[in-house]
N, C-alpha and C positions, 0 to 999 in steps of 0.2 A: 027365107033361111038366114040372109044378112040381118035382119031384125031380131031373130031368136039368138044368133051369136052375140049380137051388141047387147042383149039384155043379160045373157049368162055371164059375158065378160064383165060387164058392169057389176053384176051382183056379186062374182066370185073372186075379182082380182085381188080385193084386200086380204081374203083368206088364203088364197095361193101364194100371194107374198108372203104371209106369215108362215106357211108352211115351208115355203122355200127358204126363208130366213132361219128356221128352226134347223134346216138341214145345212145350210152353209155358214151362218154366222155371220155374213157379210151382208148389209142392207143394200148396197148398190148392186152386188151380185144377185141378190134376192129378186131385186126389180128386173134385172136382165133374164133372169131364168123364168120369171113369171111371164114377161113379153114373148121370150120362145115358146113357152108353153103356150100361150094364147095364140100364137102364129101357127104352131103346128095344130092346134086344136081348128082354127079357122080352116087350114087346109083340108083337114078331115073331117069337117063340120057334118056331113051327111051319115057318116059312120059314127060319128061320136054321139048324134043325137038318137041313134038307134040303140044305143047301149040301154042296158036294165037302170043304170045308175050314173048319170053324167057327172056328177061331183066326183065320184070313184074313178071315173074314165079320166077326169082332168087331173086328178091326183096322181094317178099312173103315168100319164104323159110328164107332169113335172118331174116325178121321180126318175123316169128316163134321162129327161133333160139335163137333171143334176148329176147322175151317173156318167154320163156321156161327158159332160164337162169335166168332172174329176178325171176321167182317163186321158183327156188332153193335157199337154204339157201347161197350157196356160193356167190350168187349175191351181198352180202353185203359187201364183200372183196374188199380193194383198193390195189392198187399197186403205190406206189409214183414213180415218174420218171419225165423225161423231157417231156414237151408237145411237140410233133412233128407233128402240125398241118400245114395242107396245107395253103398256103398264101390266105389271102383275101382282098378284097379293104376296107373293114372298119377297124377302129383302132383296134389293138389286145385287148386292155382294154375294149374297148367296145363290142367286141366279147365274151370275157369271161365273162363279166357280162351279156349278153344275154345268153350263156350257163349255167351259175351259175342259172339264173332265170329257165330256161328250166329243169335243173337238180331237181328243187325243185317239179315240177310236177310228179304225179304218172305214172308208165310206160306206161300203155296203152294210157294216155292223151299225154305223150310226143310223143309215137309213132304216134298219130294221128296227132299231130301239125307238126312233122318232115316230115310225107309223105306229108301232104297237102301243106305245105309252104317250105320245103327244097327239097322234090323229086317230087314238082309240080304234085300229083295225083290228080284225081277228088274225089270228095266226095264218087261217086259210086265205085271208084276203090279201096279206103281205105276201104268203107265197105264190099266190096268183099274179100279184102285181110286179113281183121280181123275177117272175118265171122259175122258181127254185121248189124243190120238194118241200113239205111242211116239216119234215125232219131237220132240214137245214135251218129254217127260221127258228124252230124251238132251240136247237143246240146254239146258234149263234146270239140269240137272245139270252140264253143261261150264261155264255161265255162273257158276254158283253157286260151283263149285270154284275158278275163276278168282278171283273176288271174295273168298273164304276165305283164297287162297294170299296175295293182296295184303293183307289186314288182319292175316294172322298172319305177316307177314315177319319180324319181330323176333323171333318166338317159334319159327321154322323149327327152329334147330338142337336146341331141346329137344323139339318135337314129333314129329322124325323121328329122334331118336338110337336 
């Protein structure tokens, strides 16, 4: 049991941390969220390993850890520091502009957009992970994309070039 968990944690921690960073935009918080996620996975490992898709199970735990953190008062704290983000093909300025716009969305809306477009999950998977109806995911996605379009209007030519 512990060997299987250790292998899974070693193989997935970087990917979980990247997902966490995309949700919260704080590298240190992403590390904390990843560690909390792995701790929760360890405690429920026998149930997790029986799931159809262990990675999806871990993503769901991470999302719930993130949403729990957002509900607490301490979630408004920020830590200044160096942004150590993985390399991406789009320009860093453009990526930061996009992340700033995403940060303006409410927590659940941001989570939906990140899960749909960054984690490439289906509407049904997002609805299941968030425990909301499919119609909520569809409507929130639509509203969030409209908000993002308005926020990114000036950057549109560079974003969609």
